C-alpha positions in Angstrom: -45.1 -29.3 23.1 -45.3 -26.7 20.3 -42.2 -28.1 18.7 -43.6 -31.6 18.8 -46.9 -30.4 17.2 -44.9 -28.7 14.5 -42.9 -31.9 13.9 -46.1 -33.9 13.7 -47.7 -31.4 11.3 -44.7 -31.5 8.9 -43.9 -35.2 9.0 -45.5 -36.1 5.7 -43.9 -33.1 3.8 -40.4 -33.9 2.5 -39.6 -30.2 1.7 -40.2 -29.0 5.3 -38.2 -29.6 8.5 -38.9 -28.7 12.0 -35.8 -27.1 13.5 -35.3 -26.7 17.2 -32.5 -24.1 17.1 -34.6 -21.6 19.0 -35.4 -23.8 21.9 -31.8 -25.0 22.1 -30.5 -21.5 22.8 -29.6 -20.9 26.4 -30.3 -17.1 26.0 -33.5 -15.4 24.8 -34.2 -16.2 21.2 -35.1 -13.5 18.7 -36.2 -13.9 15.0 -33.0 -12.2 13.8 -30.9 -14.9 15.7 -32.8 -17.6 13.8 -32.3 -15.8 10.5 -28.6 -15.6 11.2 -28.6 -19.3 12.0 -30.2 -20.3 8.8 -28.1 -17.9 6.7 -25.0 -19.7 8.0 -26.6 -23.0 7.1 -27.8 -21.9 3.7 -25.4 -19.0 2.6 -26.5 -19.2 -1.0 -30.2 -19.0 -0.4 -32.5 -16.0 0.1 -34.7 -16.6 3.0 -38.4 -15.7 3.3 -40.0 -15.0 6.7 -43.7 -15.7 6.6 -45.7 -13.8 9.2 -49.3 -12.8 9.8 -50.7 -9.3 9.2 -50.9 -8.7 12.9 -47.2 -9.4 13.2 -46.4 -7.0 10.4 -48.1 -4.2 12.4 -45.8 -5.0 15.4 -42.7 -5.5 13.3 -41.1 -2.1 14.3 -41.1 -3.3 17.9 -39.1 -6.5 17.1 -35.5 -6.8 18.2 -33.2 -5.5 15.4 -36.2 -5.3 13.0 -34.6 -3.0 10.5 -31.7 -5.5 10.1 -34.2 -8.3 9.7 -35.8 -6.5 6.8 -32.4 -6.1 5.2 -31.7 -9.9 5.4 -34.9 -11.7 4.4 -37.9 -11.4 2.2 -41.0 -10.9 4.3 -44.2 -12.6 3.1 -47.3 -11.4 5.0 -50.5 -13.4 5.2 -53.2 -10.8 5.5 -56.3 -11.4 7.7 -59.6 -9.5 7.7 -59.5 -6.5 10.0 -55.9 -5.4 9.5 -55.1 -2.3 7.5 -51.6 -3.2 6.1 -51.2 -0.5 3.5 -50.8 2.1 6.1 -47.7 0.5 7.5 -45.6 0.9 4.3 -44.5 4.4 5.3 -43.6 3.3 8.8 -41.4 0.5 7.6 -39.9 2.6 4.8 -40.4 -0.1 2.2 -42.7 -0.6 -0.7 -44.6 -3.8 -1.0 -44.0 -5.9 -4.1 -45.9 -8.8 -5.7 -45.0 -12.2 -4.3 -43.8 -13.5 -7.7 -41.2 -10.7 -8.0 -39.4 -11.6 -4.7 -37.3 -14.3 -6.4 -35.9 -11.8 -8.9 -35.1 -9.1 -6.4 -31.5 -8.4 -5.5 -32.6 -6.9 -2.2 -35.1 -8.2 0.3 -38.7 -7.2 -0.2 -42.1 -7.4 1.5 -45.1 -9.0 -0.2 -48.6 -9.2 1.1 -50.8 -12.2 0.3 -54.1 -10.3 0.2 -56.4 -13.1 -0.6 -55.0 -15.9 1.6 -57.4 -18.8 2.1 -56.2 -19.0 5.7 -58.3 -16.9 8.0 -57.2 -18.2 11.4 -55.1 -17.1 14.3 -53.4 -19.1 17.0 -55.5 -17.3 19.6 -58.7 -18.3 17.9 -57.5 -21.9 17.5 -56.6 -22.2 21.2 -60.0 -20.7 22.2 -61.7 -23.4 20.1 -59.6 -26.1 21.6 -60.6 -25.1 25.1 -64.3 -24.3 24.4 -65.4 -27.1 22.0 -66.0 -30.8 22.8 -63.8 -33.0 20.7 -64.9 -33.2 17.1 -67.7 -30.7 17.4 -65.8 -27.7 15.9 -65.5 -27.3 12.2 -62.5 -25.1 12.8 -60.7 -27.9 14.6 -61.6 -30.4 11.9 -60.5 -28.1 9.1 -57.3 -26.6 10.5 -55.6 -29.3 12.6 -53.8 -32.2 11.0 -55.0 -35.4 12.6 -51.6 -36.3 14.2 -51.5 -32.8 15.9 -55.1 -33.1 17.1 -54.4 -36.6 18.5 -51.3 -35.3 20.3 -53.2 -32.4 21.8 -56.0 -34.8 22.9 -53.5 -37.3 24.3 -51.5 -34.7 26.3 -54.5 -32.5 27.1 -52.3 -29.6 26.1 -55.3 -27.3 25.8 -57.7 -29.2 28.1 -59.9 -30.5 25.3 -63.2 -31.8 26.5 -63.8 -35.5 25.6 -66.8 -36.6 23.5 -67.2 -40.3 22.7 -67.3 -41.8 19.2 -66.1 -38.7 17.4 -63.1 -38.7 15.1 -61.2 -35.9 13.3 -60.9 -36.4 9.6 -57.6 -37.9 8.7 -57.3 -36.2 5.3 -56.8 -32.7 6.6 -53.3 -31.2 6.6 
């Protein structure tokens, strides 16, 4: 279901694809495995891994995380409440400006301090369960209409029904 929601969210963007390599693996899938997969597909490209600030704090617990940091640029979307500067010493890497990543010969880490996205998957799921359809600004603002329709149709998060309410179709 998550893959289908991703596919629906990306369907109108030509530069993005939804790839199911992780769910096609018969064994446990780690981020480093996915990076290796894409490096084989695109050997001349430097890959960027986009993660949330909460994930950066947990990065040292990831499978083969030091190898991951040597293979890809890491772009971190900060969120209020996470102190990311303190993790520099733990990771052993300095953070660099986002614009400088493309010119680096080695992978770097960049933090998007002023992201306009202040949302977490946990918060979104809580809203989906708690709010009647269409009554939450969060749902209206953050879910593309095809994804919302899919969730409502499949009752993936047990959204409560409310009659005569539509989600704006212009949201991405």
